[in-house]
C-alpha positions as a Markdown table, in Angstrom:
| # | Residue | x | y | z |
|---|---|---|---|---|
| 1 | Unk | 20.3 | -22.2 | 8.1 |
| 2 | Unk | 18.1 | -21.0 | 10.8 |
| 3 | Unk | 14.6 | -19.8 | 9.6 |
| 4 | Unk | 14.1 | -16.3 | 11.1 |
| 5 | Unk | 11.0 | -15.1 | 9.1 |
| 6 | Unk | 7.5 | -16.5 | 9.4 |
| 7 | Unk | 5.8 | -16.0 | 6.0 |
| 8 | Unk | 2.4 | -17.2 | 7.2 |
| 9 | Unk | 2.5 | -14.7 | 10.1 |
| 10 | Unk | 3.5 | -12.0 | 7.7 |
| 11 | Unk | 0.6 | -12.6 | 5.4 |
| 12 | Unk | -1.9 | -12.7 | 8.2 |
| 13 | Unk | -0.7 | -9.7 | 10.1 |
| 14 | Unk | 0.1 | -7.4 | 7.1 |
| 15 | Unk | -3.2 | -8.1 | 5.3 |
| 16 | Unk | -5.1 | -7.5 | 8.7 |
| 17 | Unk | -3.4 | -4.3 | 9.4 |
| 18 | Unk | -3.7 | -2.9 | 5.8 |
| 19 | Unk | -7.5 | -3.7 | 5.8 |
| 20 | Unk | -7.8 | -2.0 | 9.2 |
| 21 | Unk | -6.2 | 1.1 | 8.0 |
| 22 | Unk | -8.3 | 1.1 | 4.8 |
| 23 | Unk | -11.4 | 1.0 | 7.1 |
| 24 | Unk | -10.0 | 3.9 | 9.1 |
| 25 | Unk | -9.6 | 6.1 | 6.2 |
| 26 | Unk | -12.9 | 5.8 | 4.5 |
| 27 | Unk | -12.1 | 2.8 | 2.3 |
| 28 | Unk | -9.3 | 4.8 | 0.5 |
| 29 | Unk | -5.6 | 4.3 | 1.5 |
| 30 | Unk | -2.6 | 4.8 | -0.5 |
| 31 | Unk | 0.5 | 2.7 | 0.5 |
| 32 | Unk | 4.0 | 2.6 | -0.8 |
| 33 | Unk | 5.8 | -0.7 | -0.8 |
| 34 | Unk | 9.5 | -0.6 | -0.4 |
| 35 | Unk | 11.6 | -3.1 | -2.2 |
| 36 | Unk | 10.1 | -5.5 | -4.9 |
| 37 | Unk | 6.6 | -7.0 | -4.8 |
| 38 | Unk | 8.0 | -10.3 | -6.2 |
| 39 | Unk | 11.3 | -11.8 | -6.9 |
| 40 | Unk | 12.7 | -10.1 | -3.7 |
| 41 | Unk | 15.9 | -12.1 | -3.3 |
| 42 | Unk | 17.6 | -9.4 | -1.4 |
| 43 | Unk | 15.0 | -9.7 | 1.3 |
| 44 | Unk | 15.5 | -13.4 | 1.3 |
| 45 | Unk | 19.1 | -13.0 | 1.9 |
| 46 | Unk | 18.7 | -10.7 | 4.8 |
| 47 | Unk | 15.5 | -12.4 | 6.2 |
| 48 | Unk | 16.2 | -16.2 | 6.2 |
| 49 | Unk | 12.8 | -17.7 | 5.6 |
| 50 | Unk | 11.4 | -14.8 | 3.7 |
| 51 | Unk | 9.6 | -15.9 | 0.5 |
| 52 | Unk | 10.6 | -13.9 | -2.6 |
| 53 | Unk | 7.0 | -13.3 | -3.4 |
| 54 | Unk | 5.7 | -12.7 | 0.1 |
| 55 | Unk | 4.4 | -9.2 | -0.7 |
| 56 | Unk | 2.7 | -10.3 | -3.7 |
| 57 | Unk | 1.1 | -13.3 | -1.9 |
| 58 | Unk | -0.1 | -10.9 | 1.0 |
| 59 | Unk | -1.8 | -8.7 | -1.6 |
| 60 | Unk | -3.4 | -11.6 | -3.2 |
| 61 | Unk | -5.0 | -12.5 | 0.1 |
| 62 | Unk | -6.9 | -9.2 | 0.1 |
| 63 | Unk | -7.4 | -8.9 | -3.7 |
| 64 | Unk | -11.1 | -8.6 | -3.6 |
| 65 | Unk | -10.9 | -5.6 | -1.2 |
| 66 | Unk | -8.1 | -3.5 | -2.7 |
| 67 | Unk | -6.9 | -1.9 | -6.0 |
| 68 | Unk | -3.2 | -1.8 | -6.9 |
| 69 | Unk | -1.6 | 1.1 | -8.7 |
| 70 | Unk | 2.0 | 0.4 | -9.9 |
| 71 | Unk | 4.0 | 3.6 | -10.6 |
| 72 | Unk | 7.5 | 4.2 | -11.9 |
| 73 | Unk | 9.6 | 7.2 | -12.2 |
| 74 | Unk | 9.6 | 8.5 | -15.6 |
| 75 | Unk | 13.3 | 9.3 | -15.4 |
| 76 | Unk | 14.0 | 5.7 | -14.8 |
| 77 | Unk | 12.3 | 4.7 | -18.1 |
| 78 | Unk | 14.0 | 7.6 | -20.0 |
| 79 | Unk | 17.4 | 6.5 | -18.6 |
| 80 | Unk | 16.5 | 2.9 | -19.5 |
| 81 | Unk | 17.4 | 2.0 | -15.9 |
| 82 | Unk | 18.4 | -1.7 | -15.4 |
| 83 | Unk | 17.3 | -3.8 | -12.5 |
| 84 | Unk | 20.6 | -5.3 | -11.4 |
| 85 | Unk | 19.5 | -8.6 | -10.1 |
| 86 | Unk | 17.5 | -9.7 | -13.2 |
| 87 | Unk | 19.2 | -7.6 | -15.8 |
| 88 | Unk | 16.0 | -6.1 | -17.2 |
| 89 | Unk | 15.0 | -2.5 | -17.5 |
| 90 | Unk | 12.4 | -1.0 | -15.1 |
| 91 | Unk | 10.0 | -0.5 | -18.0 |
| 92 | Unk | 9.9 | -4.2 | -18.6 |
| 93 | Unk | 9.6 | -4.9 | -14.9 |
| 94 | Unk | 6.4 | -2.8 | -14.6 |
């Protein structure tokens, strides 16, 4: 399988760009991450070479400069929505 994604480049560029945006907005910036922060096996399938925990690793490179808030839709908890790939509910995931 040909590797199409460079995790090291992703970690470097994403963390640099996030910190740049944080600085532009007075040290307060809210970002929404699409997909999963870890165990993102879908991204691995569509981007050969993507590490399933690349987003989490990227956040860990800037952990001393950021705060992370994880949110979940209350309706997903009420409905006991299940994460299909791991067969666990969203509440347990968070």
